[in-house]
C-alpha positions as CSV (number, residue, x, y, z in Angstrom):
1,M,-14.9,-70.9,19.3
2,K,-13.4,-68.5,21.8
3,Y,-12.8,-66.0,19.0
4,L,-16.4,-66.2,17.8
5,V,-17.7,-65.6,21.4
6,A,-15.3,-62.7,21.9
7,C,-16.4,-61.1,18.6
8,S,-20.1,-61.6,19.4
9,V,-19.6,-59.9,22.8
10,L,-17.7,-57.0,21.3
11,F,-20.3,-56.4,18.6
12,G,-23.0,-56.6,21.3
13,I,-21.3,-53.9,23.4
14,V,-20.9,-51.6,20.4
15,A,-24.6,-52.1,19.4
16,I,-25.8,-51.3,22.9
17,G,-23.5,-48.3,23.2
18,E,-24.7,-46.8,19.9
19,S,-28.4,-47.5,20.7
20,L,-28.0,-45.8,24.1
21,G,-26.2,-42.8,22.6
22,H,-23.0,-43.2,24.5
23,P,-20.5,-40.4,23.5
24,M,-17.8,-42.9,22.8
25,F,-19.8,-44.2,19.9
26,H,-20.8,-40.8,18.2
27,R,-19.7,-40.6,14.6
28,R,-17.8,-37.5,13.6
29,N,-19.5,-35.3,11.1
30,A,-22.6,-37.4,11.2
31,V,-24.7,-34.3,10.6
32,Q,-24.1,-32.7,7.2
33,V,-24.0,-28.9,7.2
34,Q,-26.5,-27.2,4.9
35,V,-25.1,-25.1,2.1
36,N,-28.3,-23.3,1.1
37,G,-28.3,-19.5,1.6
38,N,-26.0,-16.6,1.0
39,W,-22.3,-16.7,1.5
40,R,-19.9,-13.7,1.6
41,V,-16.7,-14.9,-0.1
42,K,-13.3,-13.3,0.1
43,F,-10.8,-14.8,-2.3
44,N,-7.2,-13.9,-3.0
45,L,-5.6,-15.0,-6.3
46,S,-2.0,-14.7,-7.2
47,G,-1.6,-11.8,-9.7
48,I,-5.2,-10.6,-9.1
49,G,-5.3,-9.8,-5.4
50,E,-8.2,-9.9,-2.9
51,K,-11.7,-9.8,-4.3
52,N,-15.2,-10.3,-2.8
53,L,-18.4,-11.8,-4.0
54,I,-21.7,-13.1,-2.7
55,F,-22.6,-16.7,-3.6
56,N,-26.4,-17.4,-3.4
57,S,-26.7,-21.1,-3.0
58,Q,-30.0,-22.6,-4.0
59,R,-31.5,-26.1,-4.1
60,A,-30.2,-28.9,-6.2
61,G,-26.7,-27.4,-6.7
62,S,-27.7,-24.2,-8.5
63,G,-26.7,-20.7,-7.4
64,S,-25.3,-17.3,-8.5
65,F,-22.3,-15.2,-8.1
66,L,-22.7,-11.5,-7.4
67,L,-19.2,-10.0,-7.9
68,L,-18.8,-7.0,-5.5
69,D,-15.5,-5.5,-6.6
70,T,-14.3,-7.1,-9.8
71,G,-15.8,-4.6,-12.3
72,P,-13.9,-1.8,-13.9
73,D,-12.4,0.6,-11.3
74,G,-13.3,-2.0,-8.5
75,K,-17.0,-1.5,-8.9
76,P,-19.6,-4.3,-8.5
77,A,-20.8,-6.3,-11.4
78,P,-24.3,-5.1,-12.5
79,D,-26.0,-8.5,-12.4
80,P,-25.4,-11.9,-10.7
81,L,-23.9,-14.6,-12.8
82,P,-25.0,-18.3,-12.8
83,G,-23.0,-20.7,-10.6
84,V,-23.2,-24.2,-9.3
85,W,-22.2,-25.9,-6.1
86,S,-21.8,-29.5,-4.8
87,Q,-21.3,-30.9,-1.3
88,T,-19.2,-34.0,-1.2
89,T,-18.0,-36.2,1.7
90,N,-16.4,-35.0,4.9
91,N,-18.3,-31.6,4.7
92,R,-16.4,-30.6,1.6
93,V,-18.0,-28.0,-0.7
94,N,-17.3,-26.9,-4.3
95,F,-18.6,-23.7,-5.9
96,S,-17.9,-22.7,-9.5
97,G,-19.0,-20.3,-12.3
98,E,-17.9,-18.2,-15.2
99,V,-16.7,-14.8,-14.2
100,E,-14.7,-11.9,-15.5
101,L,-11.7,-10.8,-13.4
102,P,-9.2,-8.0,-13.7
103,L,-5.6,-9.1,-14.6
104,G,-3.1,-6.6,-13.6
105,T,-3.9,-2.9,-14.1
106,C,-4.9,-3.0,-17.8
107,C,-6.7,-6.2,-18.7
108,R,-9.7,-8.3,-17.9
109,E,-10.1,-12.0,-18.5
110,V,-13.2,-14.3,-18.7
111,G,-12.8,-17.7,-17.1
112,T,-14.0,-20.3,-14.6
113,L,-13.7,-19.5,-10.9
114,I,-13.5,-22.7,-8.8
115,L,-13.7,-22.7,-5.0
116,K,-13.0,-26.0,-3.3
117,G,-13.2,-25.9,0.5
118,K,-14.3,-27.5,3.7
119,F,-16.6,-26.3,6.5
120,N,-14.6,-25.0,9.5
121,S,-17.9,-24.5,11.3
122,T,-21.6,-24.4,10.3
123,D,-21.1,-20.8,9.1
124,V,-17.5,-20.8,7.6
125,I,-16.0,-22.5,4.6
126,A,-12.3,-22.2,3.7
127,G,-10.1,-23.6,1.0
128,R,-8.4,-23.1,-2.3
129,A,-9.5,-20.8,-5.1
130,I,-8.6,-21.5,-8.8
131,F,-9.2,-19.3,-11.7
132,I,-8.8,-20.9,-15.2
133,A,-8.9,-18.2,-17.9
134,S,-10.1,-18.7,-21.5
135,T,-6.7,-17.7,-22.9
136,E,-4.6,-20.6,-24.1
137,D,-1.2,-21.1,-22.4
138,E,0.8,-24.1,-23.8
139,E,3.3,-23.9,-20.9
140,N,0.6,-24.3,-18.3
141,F,-0.2,-27.8,-17.1
142,N,-3.9,-27.4,-18.1
143,G,-3.4,-25.6,-21.4
144,F,-4.9,-22.3,-20.2
145,R,-3.8,-19.3,-18.2
146,S,-4.6,-20.0,-14.6
147,T,-3.9,-18.7,-11.1
148,V,-4.5,-20.1,-7.7
149,G,-5.1,-18.8,-4.2
150,T,-7.3,-19.1,-1.1
151,F,-10.8,-18.2,-0.1
152,T,-13.0,-17.9,3.0
153,A,-16.8,-17.9,2.8
154,T,-18.9,-16.7,5.7
155,R,-22.7,-17.4,5.9
156,V,-24.8,-14.2,5.6
157,P,-27.5,-14.3,8.2
158,D,-31.1,-14.3,7.0
159,K,-32.9,-11.0,7.3
160,N,-35.9,-12.4,9.1
């Protein structure tokens, strides 16, 4: 009986504290950060080096990649490429799309670029970058040539 009364009192205190907005009862990450908009992404992949792109995030998980320095001779790609994004729990975000990246000094490879990160603030996402090429590689764990690295994405302010 004492246990039941103690639990009831504890639940009552928590309910009152939450309803009054007491800081002790605030939930972390209660507000989900919005992904929509343009993001300037710097990514660094092993064997490829640092590259840049703009990801245009649109509603319902669609978007596009504009590669800024991955074309021949480090030039921008002429047109944006389709991409997708998803926002999962704990302010984690995933971006992915098919891109063509330079490999070394002589070759280029088409594959899937995957960016998996977390919001550091409302305007910065950082995490891991993975490029899975279309060339088969039996010695690689996933069966394809791949490389990993890191990325940082910074929200591009609206031009309003």
